[in-house]
N, C-alpha and C positions, 0 to 999 in steps of 0.2 A: 496850748500849754497851760497847766493849772497855775492859779495864783499862789505864790510862795512868798513868805515873809522875808524881808531883807536879812533878818537874823539867820534864817535857814539857808539862804542862797549859797553861801560859801562854806557852809558847815557840814562836814561829812556825817555827823550824827543824825542829820535830818534827811539824808538821801533816801529816796523812795526804794523800798524793797531791801533795805540793808539792816533791818532789825534782827537782833540775835535772840535766841531762846534763853531767857534769864532763869526761868523755873517752869515747871509743868503748867501750861496754860498761859504763860506770861512771855511776851516779847518786848524788846526795847533795847536801850543802851545803858550800860553802867560803866562809868569812868572812875577808876580809883586814882585819886590824886595824892595819896599818902597823907600828908599833914592836914590837908583840907577835907579829908574824908572822901566820900563818893558823891558823884553827881549822877542823877538819873534824868537826862534831858528828854527821853522818850520812854513811855510805858504804855503797853497795849495788852489788854486782857482778851484772850481769844473767845471767851464766853463770859459775857457780863452778868453780874448778879449772883454768881455762885461762890463768891468769897475768895477766889484765888488771888486777886490783887491785894486785898487786905491782908491775907496770910503772907504774901510775899513782902509787903511793907513791914509786917511784924518780924519776919525773919531777918530783914536788913537791920532792924534795931538791935537784934541780938549779935549780929556779925560786925557792925561798924559803930564807931564812937560818934561820927558825924555823917549826916545824910542831907543832901540838898537836891531839891526838885526845882529847877529853874523854869520860869514861864509856863506855869500850869494853867491851861485854858479850860479844862473840864471842871464844871461845878461839882460833879460827883467826886472826882479825885481830890479837889480842894477840901471838901467835907471830910473825906477819909483821912487826909493828912491832919486837919485841925483836930479831929477826934483822937488822933494818936499823938498829940502833943507837939506837932510841928507849928512853927510860927512864921509869919511872913516878914521878910526883910529885903530891902533893896541893897544889892551888892554887885561888885564886879564879878562876872563869871568868865574865867579864863577860856573855857572851852567854846564859849559863844563870842568872846572878844568884845564884850560890851557889858554895861550895867543892865540888870534885870531884876524883876521881882522873883524872889526865891523862897520856897518853903524849906525851912531849916529845922533839923532836930539834932540835939547834942545830948549824949549820955551824961548824966549827972554824977 
């Protein structure tokens, strides 16, 4: 059995094989929480380096007033988020049921 983070063990958003198509070339999970905006706990680009992930993040900024990416482990994704005005914050993440480091963007 693969090693799985305790955060992911009981979390349906981290189930293997359960990612949804969010946009052409992008799979993952988007949870719309209304007043708290959207959480993106998983994001996967089917072909890396062609700009689809960046374009998807840009489209989210047009569609939502608040966007949150919890527990980002990829240095590439961290850089993409920072370049797009996301900032790192420690906060309680209801979908994970724990505190986590979250990249947050809010429309001004």
